[in-house]
N, C-alpha and C positions, 0 to 999 in steps of 0.2 A: 435500562440506559444505555444508549450509541456511544461505543467507542470508535473514535475517528483516527487512524493511524496515515501519516506524512510529515510533510515538509511544510513548516507555515510559509516560507513565501514562494511556495510553488502556487502557479496560476489555478490549476484544478482543484486544488486543497481550498483556495480563498472562494471558488464558486461552491465546494460543497459546504464551506462553512455558511455563505449567504444562502444557501439553499435549506440548510439547516434550522438556521435561525429564523428565516423568512415562514417557514413550518412550523415555529413552534415547540421543535424537538430538542428534548435535551442530549447534551453530549457532552463526553469527556476527550480532549483532543491531546494525543500522543505525538508529541513534536520529535522523531529521530535525531534530528541534530542535537537538540536541546539537552532530550533524556536518553538518549542514546535507544540502541535495539539490541538485545540478547538473544543469544543464541536459542534458547527455547522459546522465546517470540516467532524467528524464523522457521523453527521448528511447526510450529502451528499454521503459519503461514503456509508451509509447504505440505502441509496435511486436507488443507483448505482447496488449494490452488495448483495447478500444472505450472511449472517452469516455464512456459509459455504465455502463462496468464498473470504470472508476478514478476519476472524479468522485464524493463521497459528496455525494449532494444530500441527503442527510436530515440533514447536520450542521448545527451552528451556525455555522461558519464561511461555508457556503455561501448560509443564511438571510441572513447580514449582507452580501454583497456588493450592490454596487449593481444594480437590475435591468439595466443597460449592459453588465455584465459577464455576466451571466447569459445574455441574448439572442445569439444567433450565435454559438454558440462553435465554435471550429474549433479545430483541432489546434494551431496557433500560438497563438493567444491563451490556451488551455489550459494550455499548457504554462507558460506565463510567469506564469498564474495561479498554477498549483501550486508553481512556484519561489518564488514570494512569498507562499505561505499553504499550504506542505504538509499541515496538516491536513485540506485536500481531498481529499487521496489516500485512497483506501478502504483500509481495513486490515484483516489483516495483506497484505503480498506477501511470498510465500515464492519462493526463488529454490532449486531443488535441479539442478545441472548444467543441461540444456537444458529443464526443466521450470519451469514458472511457474505459480503459485496465487496467486489473490486472496480474500480473505473467509475468516473461520471457519466452516469443516466439517471436524469430526472424522471423519466416516465418508470424504469424499474424502482426508484427511491420513492416514488409514488405507490405505486404497487405494493412493496413490500413493508416501507416505514411509516406509512401512514397510516394509524388507526381506524 
């Protein structure tokens, strides 16, 4: 079963949910705001994706961070920032078995998630 990570009110998550449902795919949704995000899950994300892929630098949360937090971003301090500010994490993240996807791309979803 696919696990979808994100924030319910995010437009990209809404598109992803619609795509999954329209393609009849079963999924479990993990909402960071309601269910939280633990350091162990962030650690898994960091194993699968680079910081450049994982941190949403176009979002409001990133822009509002102090420059001191943005400069010299390391795996350790990025993990703590994401735990404190889950909206920093690019959305969606989908996990299907050992396959990890980040970002909304219906073409890639079709290639990888449709049996």
